[in-house]
C-alpha atoms as a printed R data frame, in Angstrom:
    type eleno elety resid chain resno       x       y      z
1   ATOM     1    CA   MET     A     1  95.137  94.096 53.754
2   ATOM     2    CA   VAL     A     2  97.600  96.383 52.046
3   ATOM     3    CA   GLY     A     3  96.949 100.085 52.606
4   ATOM     4    CA   SER     A     4  97.641 102.911 50.263
5   ATOM     5    CA   GLY     A     5 100.668 103.829 52.268
6   ATOM     6    CA   GLY     A     6 102.271 100.347 51.985
7   ATOM     7    CA   GLY     A     7 101.716  99.444 55.668
8   ATOM     8    CA   THR     A     8  99.305  96.826 57.184
9   ATOM     9    CA   PHE     A     9  95.891  97.365 58.748
10  ATOM    10    CA   THR     A    10  94.176  94.993 61.221
11  ATOM    11    CA   LEU     A    11  90.410  94.891 61.852
12  ATOM    12    CA   PRO     A    12  89.283  95.312 65.429
13  ATOM    13    CA   MET     A    13  88.497  92.007 67.203
14  ATOM    14    CA   TYR     A    14  84.737  92.655 67.449
15  ATOM    15    CA   LEU     A    15  84.516  93.204 63.635
16  ATOM    16    CA   GLN     A    16  86.464  90.007 63.011
17  ATOM    17    CA   LYS     A    17  83.879  88.069 65.056
18  ATOM    18    CA   ILE     A    18  80.980  89.651 63.117
19  ATOM    19    CA   TYR     A    19  82.528  88.776 59.735
20  ATOM    20    CA   ALA     A    20  83.315  85.234 60.890
21  ATOM    21    CA   GLN     A    21  79.697  84.671 61.925
22  ATOM    22    CA   LYS     A    22  78.417  85.976 58.588
23  ATOM    23    CA   LEU     A    23  80.865  83.755 56.690
24  ATOM    24    CA   LEU     A    24  79.670  80.718 58.651
25  ATOM    25    CA   GLY     A    25  76.057  81.608 57.819
26  ATOM    26    CA   TYR     A    26  76.837  81.896 54.109
27  ATOM    27    CA   THR     A    27  78.609  78.517 54.196
28  ATOM    28    CA   VAL     A    28  75.611  76.808 55.817
29  ATOM    29    CA   ALA     A    29  73.209  78.381 53.301
30  ATOM    30    CA   LEU     A    30  75.392  77.286 50.386
31  ATOM    31    CA   ALA     A    31  75.536  73.729 51.749
32  ATOM    32    CA   GLY     A    32  71.740  73.683 52.008
33  ATOM    33    CA   LEU     A    33  71.400  74.884 48.433
34  ATOM    34    CA   LEU     A    34  73.748  72.176 47.214
35  ATOM    35    CA   GLY     A    35  71.736  69.667 49.202
36  ATOM    36    CA   LEU     A    36  68.591  70.732 47.366
37  ATOM    37    CA   LEU     A    37  70.388  70.181 44.079
38  ATOM    38    CA   VAL     A    38  71.714  66.739 45.046
39  ATOM    39    CA   VAL     A    39  68.739  65.162 46.820
40  ATOM    40    CA   PRO     A    40  66.450  64.882 43.741
41  ATOM    41    CA   HIS     A    41  69.097  62.755 41.998
42  ATOM    42    CA   GLN     A    42  69.227  60.492 45.042
43  ATOM    43    CA   VAL     A    43  65.434  60.203 45.015
44  ATOM    44    CA   ASP     A    44  65.454  59.491 41.286
45  ATOM    45    CA   ALA     A    45  67.918  56.628 41.802
46  ATOM    46    CA   ALA     A    46  65.754  55.143 44.536
47  ATOM    47    CA   ALA     A    47  62.637  55.548 42.399
48  ATOM    48    CA   ARG     A    48  64.317  53.816 39.466
49  ATOM    49    CA   SER     A    49  65.221  50.854 41.665
50  ATOM    50    CA   ARG     A    50  61.523  50.482 42.533
51  ATOM    51    CA   ALA     A    51  60.077  51.189 39.084
52  ATOM    52    CA   PRO     A    52  58.057  48.158 37.892
53  ATOM    53    CA   ALA     A    53  59.455  48.132 34.333
54  ATOM    54    CA   GLY     A    54  60.112  50.234 31.272
55  ATOM    55    CA   GLY     A    55  56.623  50.300 29.776
56  ATOM    56    CA   PRO     A    56  52.912  50.346 30.510
57  ATOM    57    CA   ALA     A    57  51.759  47.520 32.751
58  ATOM    58    CA   ALA     A    58  48.809  46.591 30.583
59  ATOM    59    CA   ALA     A    59  46.907  47.491 27.471
60  ATOM    60    CA   ALA     A    60  43.153  48.023 27.476
61  ATOM    61    CA   GLY     A    61  41.267  44.779 27.969
62  ATOM    62    CA   THR     A    62  44.309  42.733 28.982
63  ATOM    63    CA   VAL     A    63  43.461  39.248 30.270
64  ATOM    64    CA   LYS     A    64  45.536  37.985 33.200
65  ATOM    65    CA   PHE     A    65  46.100  34.439 34.390
66  ATOM    66    CA   ARG     A    66  47.419  33.151 37.688
67  ATOM    67    CA   GLY     A    67  48.167  29.454 38.044
68  ATOM    68    CA   ARG     A    68  50.182  26.626 36.513
69  ATOM    69    CA   ALA     A    69  51.053  26.504 32.821
70  ATOM    70    CA   PHE     A    70  52.973  24.258 30.459
71  ATOM    71    CA   ASP     A    71  54.624  24.816 27.099
72  ATOM    72    CA   THR     A    72  55.736  22.312 24.521
73  ATOM    73    CA   CYS     A    73  57.499  22.528 21.162
74  ATOM    74    CA   HIS     A    74  54.631  21.138 19.052
75  ATOM    75    CA   THR     A    75  51.134  22.457 19.689
76  ATOM    76    CA   PRO     A    76  49.109  19.502 21.077
77  ATOM    77    CA   SER     A    77  46.015  18.244 19.279
78  ATOM    78    CA   LEU     A    78  42.583  19.339 20.464
79  ATOM    79    CA   SER     A    79  41.892  15.833 21.760
80  ATOM    80    CA   THR     A    80  45.064  16.005 23.862
81  ATOM    81    CA   MET     A    81  44.119  19.427 25.170
82  ATOM    82    CA   ARG     A    82  40.730  18.033 26.107
83  ATOM    83    CA   ALA     A    83  42.338  15.069 27.886
84  ATOM    84    CA   TRP     A    84  44.745  17.368 29.743
85  ATOM    85    CA   ARG     A    85  41.844  19.169 31.359
86  ATOM    86    CA   SER     A    86  42.423  16.546 34.069
87  ATOM    87    CA   SER     A    87  45.917  18.003 34.687
88  ATOM    88    CA   PRO     A    88  46.769  20.767 37.188
89  ATOM    89    CA   TYR     A    89  47.544  23.140 34.282
90  ATOM    90    CA   ARG     A    90  45.173  25.765 32.940
91  ATOM    91    CA   ALA     A    91  47.385  27.703 30.521
92  ATOM    92    CA   VAL     A    92  49.463  26.564 27.554
93  ATOM    93    CA   GLY     A    93  52.419  28.194 25.830
94  ATOM    94    CA   VAL     A    94  52.362  27.956 22.031
95  ATOM    95    CA   TYR     A    95  55.194  28.797 19.635
96  ATOM    96    CA   PHE     A    96  53.027  30.633 17.170
97  ATOM    97    CA   ALA     A    97  55.561  32.361 14.877
98  ATOM    98    CA   GLY     A    98  59.163  33.428 14.263
99  ATOM    99    CA   ARG     A    99  62.058  32.250 12.139
100 ATOM   100    CA   GLY     A   100  63.920  30.895 15.163
101 ATOM   101    CA   ARG     A   101  61.305  28.310 16.180
102 ATOM   102    CA   GLN     A   102  62.710  24.826 16.615
103 ATOM   103    CA   CYS     A   103  59.345  23.335 15.613
104 ATOM   104    CA   GLN     A   104  58.462  25.349 12.538
105 ATOM   105    CA   LYS     A   105  55.652  23.059 11.401
106 ATOM   106    CA   GLN     A   106  52.726  23.347 13.787
107 ATOM   107    CA   ARG     A   107  50.229  20.873 12.376
108 ATOM   108    CA   HIS     A   108  47.512  21.545 14.920
109 ATOM   109    CA   LEU     A   109  47.900  25.289 15.454
110 ATOM   110    CA   SER     A   110  45.153  27.300 13.741
111 ATOM   111    CA   LYS     A   111  42.522  29.917 14.431
112 ATOM   112    CA   ARG     A   112  40.065  27.081 15.041
113 ATOM   113    CA   TRP     A   113  42.446  25.442 17.555
114 ATOM   114    CA   VAL     A   114  42.906  28.711 19.480
115 ATOM   115    CA   ALA     A   115  39.145  29.315 19.686
116 ATOM   116    CA   ALA     A   116  38.482  25.696 20.707
117 ATOM   117    CA   VAL     A   117  40.993  25.615 23.580
118 ATOM   118    CA   ASP     A   118  39.686  28.965 24.751
119 ATOM   119    CA   ARG     A   119  36.180  27.478 24.950
120 ATOM   120    CA   MET     A   120  37.619  24.562 26.951
121 ATOM   121    CA   GLY     A   121  38.843  27.055 29.547
122 ATOM   122    CA   TRP     A   122  42.525  27.167 28.603
123 ATOM   123    CA   ARG     A   123  44.512  30.398 28.578
124 ATOM   124    CA   VAL     A   124  47.071  30.826 25.798
125 ATOM   125    CA   LEU     A   125  50.620  32.176 26.209
126 ATOM   126    CA   PRO     A   126  51.827  33.061 22.679
127 ATOM   127    CA   VAL     A   127  55.597  32.770 22.159
128 ATOM   128    CA   PHE     A   128  57.418  34.370 19.199
129 ATOM   129    CA   VAL     A   129  60.905  32.966 18.517
130 ATOM   130    CA   GLY     A   130  62.501  35.426 16.129
131 ATOM   131    CA   SER     A   131  66.062  36.528 15.473
132 ATOM   132    CA   GLN     A   132  68.475  35.751 18.279
133 ATOM   133    CA   SER     A   133  71.281  37.661 19.941
134 ATOM   134    CA   PRO     A   134  74.619  37.858 18.064
135 ATOM   135    CA   CYS     A   135  76.204  36.120 21.085
136 ATOM   136    CA   VAL     A   136  73.499  33.488 21.564
137 ATOM   137    CA   GLN     A   137  74.887  30.435 23.328
138 ATOM   138    CA   ALA     A   138  72.882  27.645 21.683
139 ATOM   139    CA   LYS     A   139  74.590  26.448 18.503
140 ATOM   140    CA   ASN     A   140  71.291  25.641 16.805
141 ATOM   141    CA   LYS     A   141  70.202  29.303 17.162
142 ATOM   142    CA   ARG     A   142  73.296  30.875 15.603
143 ATOM   143    CA   ARG     A   143  71.828  30.513 12.122
144 ATOM   144    CA   VAL     A   144  69.132  33.073 13.051
145 ATOM   145    CA   ARG     A   145  71.231  35.770 14.695
146 ATOM   146    CA   MET     A   146  70.071  39.357 14.252
147 ATOM   147    CA   GLY     A   147  71.806  41.632 11.753
148 ATOM   148    CA   ARG     A   148  73.437  45.063 11.784
149 ATOM   149    CA   ALA     A   149  70.227  47.104 12.060
150 ATOM   150    CA   PRO     A   150  68.720  45.588 15.220
151 ATOM   151    CA   TRP     A   151  66.203  48.347 16.007
152 ATOM   152    CA   ARG     A   152  64.703  48.237 12.519
153 ATOM   153    CA   GLN     A   153  64.803  44.440 12.473
154 ATOM   154    CA   GLY     A   154  63.089  44.243 15.860
155 ATOM   155    CA   LYS     A   155  60.261  46.479 14.641
156 ATOM   156    CA   LYS     A   156  59.887  44.446 11.460
157 ATOM   157    CA   GLU     A   157  59.632  41.162 13.358
158 ATOM   158    CA   ALA     A   158  57.142  42.704 15.784
159 ATOM   159    CA   ARG     A   159  54.872  43.462 12.821
160 ATOM   160    CA   GLN     A   160  55.257  39.835 11.737
161 ATOM   161    CA   ALA     A   161  54.242  38.716 15.223
162 ATOM   162    CA   VAL     A   162  51.171  40.967 15.219
163 ATOM   163    CA   ARG     A   163  50.040  39.696 11.803
164 ATOM   164    CA   ALA     A   164  50.489  36.063 12.886
165 ATOM   165    CA   ALA     A   165  48.624  36.686 16.152
166 ATOM   166    CA   LYS     A   166  45.709  38.350 14.372
167 ATOM   167    CA   ALA     A   167  45.508  35.459 11.904
168 ATOM   168    CA   LEU     A   168  45.108  33.089 14.865
169 ATOM   169    CA   GLY     A   169  42.336  35.163 16.417
170 ATOM   170    CA   MET     A   170  44.457  36.809 19.125
171 ATOM   171    CA   ARG     A   171  43.060  40.277 19.591
172 ATOM   172    CA   ALA     A   172  44.681  43.616 20.426
173 ATOM   173    CA   GLY     A   173  45.542  43.677 24.117
174 ATOM   174    CA   SER     A   174  47.054  40.195 23.908
175 ATOM   175    CA   ALA     A   175  50.460  39.616 25.444
176 ATOM   176    CA   LEU     A   176  52.969  38.227 22.917
177 ATOM   177    CA   TYR     A   177  56.221  36.915 24.399
178 ATOM   178    CA   LEU     A   178  59.523  37.404 22.574
179 ATOM   179    CA   ASP     A   179  61.768  34.361 23.130
180 ATOM   180    CA   MET     A   180  65.428  35.414 23.371
181 ATOM   181    CA   GLU     A   181  67.502  32.357 24.222
182 ATOM   182    CA   ALA     A   182  70.472  32.632 26.586
183 ATOM   183    CA   TYR     A   183  73.263  34.925 25.400
184 ATOM   184    CA   ASN     A   184  76.455  36.476 26.749
185 ATOM   185    CA   GLU     A   185  75.004  39.641 28.251
186 ATOM   186    CA   GLY     A   186  78.439  40.480 29.668
187 ATOM   187    CA   ASN     A   187  79.639  41.232 26.115
188 ATOM   188    CA   SER     A   188  78.837  44.967 26.020
189 ATOM   189    CA   ARG     A   189  78.709  45.336 22.235
190 ATOM   190    CA   CYS     A   190  76.496  42.280 21.851
191 ATOM   191    CA   ALA     A   191  74.296  43.404 24.744
192 ATOM   192    CA   ARG     A   192  73.722  46.809 23.101
193 ATOM   193    CA   THR     A   193  72.741  45.191 19.813
194 ATOM   194    CA   THR     A   194  70.399  42.754 21.531
195 ATOM   195    CA   LEU     A   195  68.791  45.481 23.624
196 ATOM   196    CA   ASP     A   196  68.190  47.616 20.519
197 ATOM   197    CA   PHE     A   197  66.365  44.715 18.864
198 ATOM   198    CA   ILE     A   198  64.235  44.053 21.956
199 ATOM   199    CA   ARG     A   199  63.364  47.728 22.402
200 ATOM   200    CA   GLY     A   200  62.413  48.082 18.737
201 ATOM   201    CA   TRP     A   201  60.212  44.984 19.006
202 ATOM   202    CA   ASN     A   202  58.556  46.353 22.157
203 ATOM   203    CA   ARG     A   203  57.981  49.802 20.656
204 ATOM   204    CA   GLU     A   204  56.272  48.370 17.586
205 ATOM   205    CA   MET     A   205  54.177  45.965 19.639
206 ATOM   206    CA   ARG     A   206  52.790  48.813 21.716
207 ATOM   207    CA   LYS     A   207  52.175  50.868 18.600
208 ATOM   208    CA   ASN     A   208  49.926  48.033 17.399
209 ATOM   209    CA   ALA     A   209  48.123  47.802 20.775
210 ATOM   210    CA   TYR     A   210  49.690  44.466 21.795
211 ATOM   211    CA   LEU     A   211  51.546  43.884 25.027
212 ATOM   212    CA   PRO     A   212  55.255  42.976 24.675
213 ATOM   213    CA   GLY     A   213  56.383  40.149 26.927
214 ATOM   214    CA   PHE     A   214  59.897  38.748 27.149
215 ATOM   215    CA   TYR     A   215  61.227  35.223 27.755
216 ATOM   216    CA   SER     A   216  64.854  34.409 28.507
217 ATOM   217    CA   SER     A   217  67.214  32.754 30.953
218 ATOM   218    CA   ALA     A   218  67.252  34.411 34.367
219 ATOM   219    CA   GLU     A   219  71.049  34.540 34.216
220 ATOM   220    CA   SER     A   220  71.298  36.237 30.817
221 ATOM   221    CA   GLY     A   221  68.442  38.092 29.131
222 ATOM   222    CA   VAL     A   222  66.424  38.633 32.302
223 ATOM   223    CA   ARG     A   223  69.398  39.955 34.240
224 ATOM   224    CA   HIS     A   224  70.175  42.194 31.240
225 ATOM   225    CA   MET     A   225  66.632  43.641 31.243
226 ATOM   226    CA   GLU     A   226  66.803  44.265 34.987
227 ATOM   227    CA   ARG     A   227  70.072  46.157 34.584
228 ATOM   228    CA   ALA     A   228  68.536  48.230 31.775
229 ATOM   229    CA   ARG     A   229  65.479  48.957 33.933
230 ATOM   230    CA   ARG     A   230  67.648  50.181 36.797
231 ATOM   231    CA   SER     A   231  69.476  52.452 34.343
232 ATOM   232    CA   GLY     A   232  66.202  54.067 33.280
233 ATOM   233    CA   VAL     A   233  66.120  52.597 29.760
234 ATOM   234    CA   THR     A   234  62.760  52.973 28.009
235 ATOM   235    CA   ASP     A   235  60.836  50.568 25.738
236 ATOM   236    CA   LEU     A   236  61.435  47.560 27.965
237 ATOM   237    CA   PRO     A   237  59.108  44.519 28.132
238 ATOM   238    CA   SER     A   238  55.807  44.794 29.965
239 ATOM   239    CA   ALA     A   239  55.868  41.212 31.265
240 ATOM   240    CA   MET     A   240  58.792  38.969 32.222
241 ATOM   241    CA   TRP     A   241  58.996  35.199 31.677
242 ATOM   242    CA   PHE     A   242  62.199  33.959 33.291
243 ATOM   243    CA   ALA     A   243  63.702  30.498 33.031
244 ATOM   244    CA   ARG     A   244  65.398  29.110 36.112
245 ATOM   245    CA   TRP     A   245  65.081  25.334 36.281
246 ATOM   246    CA   ASP     A   246  65.341  24.983 40.045
247 ATOM   247    CA   ARG     A   247  62.023  23.090 40.381
248 ATOM   248    CA   LYS     A   248  60.861  25.774 42.825
249 ATOM   249    CA   PRO     A   249  57.894  27.638 41.319
250 ATOM   250    CA   SER     A   250  58.620  31.045 42.853
251 ATOM   251    CA   LEU     A   251  57.374  34.124 41.025
252 ATOM   252    CA   TYR     A   252  58.595  36.862 43.315
253 ATOM   253    CA   GLY     A   253  61.762  35.404 44.807
254 ATOM   254    CA   GLU     A   254  63.905  35.539 41.647
255 ATOM   255    CA   ARG     A   255  67.371  36.859 42.548
256 ATOM   256    CA   ALA     A   256  68.004  38.363 39.089
257 ATOM   257    CA   LEU     A   257  65.041  40.731 39.548
258 ATOM   258    CA   SER     A   258  64.298  43.426 42.070
259 ATOM   259    CA   LYS     A   259  61.228  42.575 44.118
260 ATOM   260    CA   TRP     A   260  59.496  45.660 42.667
261 ATOM   261    CA   ALA     A   261  60.334  44.859 39.051
262 ATOM   262    CA   TRP     A   262  57.629  43.562 36.716
263 ATOM   263    CA   THR     A   263  54.852  43.621 39.279
264 ATOM   264    CA   PRO     A   264  51.965  43.142 39.784
265 ATOM   265    CA   HIS     A   265  50.664  40.361 37.491
266 ATOM   266    CA   ARG     A   266  53.638  40.558 35.122
267 ATOM   267    CA   ARG     A   267  55.765  37.463 35.808
268 ATOM   268    CA   ILE     A   268  56.078  33.855 34.680
269 ATOM   269    CA   HIS     A   269  58.650  31.447 36.111
270 ATOM   270    CA   GLN     A   270  59.679  28.466 33.988
271 ATOM   271    CA   TYR     A   271  60.939  26.280 36.806
272 ATOM   272    CA   ALA     A   272  61.555  22.936 35.040
273 ATOM   273    CA   GLY     A   273  62.111  21.723 31.495
274 ATOM   274    CA   ASN     A   274  61.830  18.591 29.356
275 ATOM   275    CA   VAL     A   275  59.530  16.848 31.805
276 ATOM   276    CA   THR     A   276  57.330  14.000 30.573
277 ATOM   277    CA   GLU     A   277  53.836  13.799 32.053
278 ATOM   278    CA   LYS     A   278  50.696  11.827 31.289
279 ATOM   279    CA   HIS     A   279  47.170  13.078 31.869
280 ATOM   280    CA   GLY     A   280  43.892  11.694 30.587
281 ATOM   281    CA   GLY     A   281  45.800   8.913 28.860
282 ATOM   282    CA   ARG     A   282  47.882  11.364 26.770
283 ATOM   283    CA   ARG     A   283  51.639  11.804 27.237
284 ATOM   284    CA   LEU     A   284  53.580  15.033 26.516
285 ATOM   285    CA   THR     A   285  57.110  16.326 27.113
286 ATOM   286    CA   ILE     A   286  56.728  19.803 28.533
287 ATOM   287    CA   ASP     A   287  58.292  22.722 30.379
288 ATOM   288    CA   LEU     A   288  56.657  23.695 33.674
289 ATOM   289    CA   ASN     A   289  55.657  27.243 34.566
290 ATOM   290    CA   ALA     A   290  54.112  29.236 37.381
291 ATOM   291    CA   ALA     A   291  52.285  32.286 36.040
292 ATOM   292    CA   ASP     A   292  50.814  35.541 37.224
293 ATOM   293    CA   ALA     A   293  50.807  37.429 33.966
294 ATOM   294    CA   PRO     A   294  48.872  38.650 30.909
295 ATOM   295    CA   VAL     A   295  47.833  36.133 28.247
296 ATOM   296    CA   ALA     A   296  46.182  36.208 24.823
297 ATOM   297    CA   ARG     A   297  42.771  37.755 24.249
298 ATOM   298    CA   ILE     A   298  40.877  35.373 21.982
299 ATOM   299    CA   ARG     A   299  38.339  36.499 19.416
300 ATOM   300    CA   ARG     A   300  35.082  34.578 19.821
C-alpha cells in the first residue's frame, strides 16, 4: 500500500498468512450463503416436475370410475344401452352441450336418459365441445374458433356447461370434460389464447363446484397442458383425457405426460377411434377408452 511518505510498505509474512486464511473463510461462507439462496429454486423446479396438475384433484363427493369406456357422437337409445350391458364397457361418453358439437341434435339425451343409464350401472363421462382454438386443425371446427377475449369467453361457456349439466341431473362434484380438438400448440400466440380460454373455463367450473376435465390429442392440447403444468401455470384441468390411437390402452405410460402428472385417478386414454362393434344385437360406431378418472354424479 502507499504510505504517507510516498514509499511502499510490506506486511510481515506471518500477517499475510493470517489475512489469507481469513479471506478463504469469508469466501467459503459467502459460497454457502449463495447455495442457500439457489437451492430452494432447484427444489421448486423438481417439485413442479412432480406436481400432479394445476388444480384440486377432486371436489367433494366426486365419483371415480376405473375400467373400459366408449363414446359415440349420438347418444344411444336406452334399449341400446340396455343391450350393451353385455359388452366389456361400463362407462359412456356423451356430448351433452357446446356449440362445437358435430352431433348437435341428441334425440335420446335427457334427464330421464341419464337417470335410467345410471340405474343400469353405467357411469357417464360428460363432454362439452365449445369454442375451439384459433389454430384448430380440423376444417369443420374452424367455424367455432374462440374470439379475442378468450378468458371471458371460457368462463361464459363454462357457465353454459354447468347449466346444461344441471338440467340433465348431473350434480355438483361431477367432472365435465372440455373437448379441445387438435391445434398447433407450437404457435405461441395461438397457444396463449387457447390456454387463456381453458384456464377461464376451469376457473369458472371450480367456482360452480364442478370438476374441470380436459380432452385433446396427446400431441397437441395434452402436451400443451403438460408444458404449462411444468411452468407452474395455475387453473389447469383436474383430469386429463388424452387421445392417442395406438390401440394400446395405457393410462400411465403416455409419453406426452410426466408420470406424476394428473394422478391418481385423473386420466382417460382414448386408444382407438371409429370402431364398429356389436353387442346384444345392437351395432354402434364408437371410440375406445381406458379410464381411471372422475365421472358425473347423477341426481336420483
